[in-house]
C-alpha positions, 0 to 999 in steps of 0.5 A: 513490504506489506503496508500497515495502517495507517500508512495504508490509508494515507496512501489509499485514501488521503487521510487516515484515523488512529486510536487515541490510547485508552489513557489518552482520553482522560489526558485529552479531557484534562487538557480541554479543561485547562484550555477553557480556564486559561482562554477565558482569561482576560486578554492582558494576562494571556498575552504575557504567555506569548512570545513576540514572534508568536512561535511560542505560547499564546497567539492572539485572534487575527494574528493567523489566516488560512488564505488571505490576511484580510480573513483571519482565522476566527480563533486564538491559539496557543503553541506548545513546542517539543514538550518544553514548557520553559519555552513559554513566557512566564511559564511558572505563573499560576495563570498558565502553569496548570495548562502547561502541565496538561499540554505536556501530558497530551503532548507525550501521548500524541507523540507517541501516536505520531511515532507509530504513523511515522514508523509505518511509513518508514517501514513501507518506504525502507526508510532508514533515517531518523526524522527526530520529530519530537525536536520540532513538532508541536501542539496548538490548541485553537479557541473559538467563540460563538460570536463569529459571523463568518460561515467559515471559521478557517478557510480551505487550506492544508497545514504545511507539516508532515501531518496533523493529528486532529481532534475537536470537542465539536463539529465543524472540521470538513475535509476535501474528498473527491473534490468536495468538502465533507464533514470529518468522520471521526469517531470518539477516541480516534485522531484524524491523520491529516497529511501536509505538503511536507509529507507530499514532498517526502513521498514524491507526490504519492500522498497529497496534502489533505485540504480542510476547513472549519465551518461555523456551527455557532457553538458556545465554544469549541476546542480543537487540539492539533498535534503538528508533526515536523521532521527535524529542522537543524539539518538536511532531511532526505525524502522517503523516495524520489528526488532529493529535496530539502525537507527541513527547509520546507518544514522551517518556512511552511508557516509563511503561507499563514503569516507566521515566521519561520519555525525556530530551529532546535539544538540538535538532538543528543547522539 
């Protein structure tokens, strides 16, 4: 069965880029506007819109790391899961509601794009399973400010998911190619597809995780928008190929390497 992009690029190059639909450009611009309005609020206000386990909503600076707890990522973030604004504490408040509306609009654009990537991979491997990825995937918005002193805003790491659809409004993202970290070249209107170790397990090692880091360019601000694709977490998921591995268990616990708790398990999707 012939490969279709971006599956071919993931297998041949270890990463891919995919076009952001035309309608998604305005949606992304609005999301960045609303993200800036949310993150520039005072810390007390933002903390009202985060869960105690940091799985939903606002995550303050210092809560997450890439390699070691003594080198936290130099950003705060916001997590929006499964296109469900009601999971965010205080979701109806004016201090977060416009942001959630923008997150929902972009979530649907990114999820449709992720669906195309997964369909191409399933076609290649002849996979008949349904990953129900929309129930377990999430958006993460990372907010960086210029007062960071380190050369790397995030240390070298992989994301521990099926893949990440990444875009940023400024330079900094570097990806590992041929053993070297190089500035990611992603044109306007495109998303970078970064495979994670869950996809490595799904493909019996045929697609390696893409290691990446974020270099400090001392920008006034920087917003990164990530769609992190996960398989369903509520039951065993079989891999595309190779020996049986509990893919769902890997996805549930991948956040531990970043100091995060297990991912919340959603209710089973409707039949």
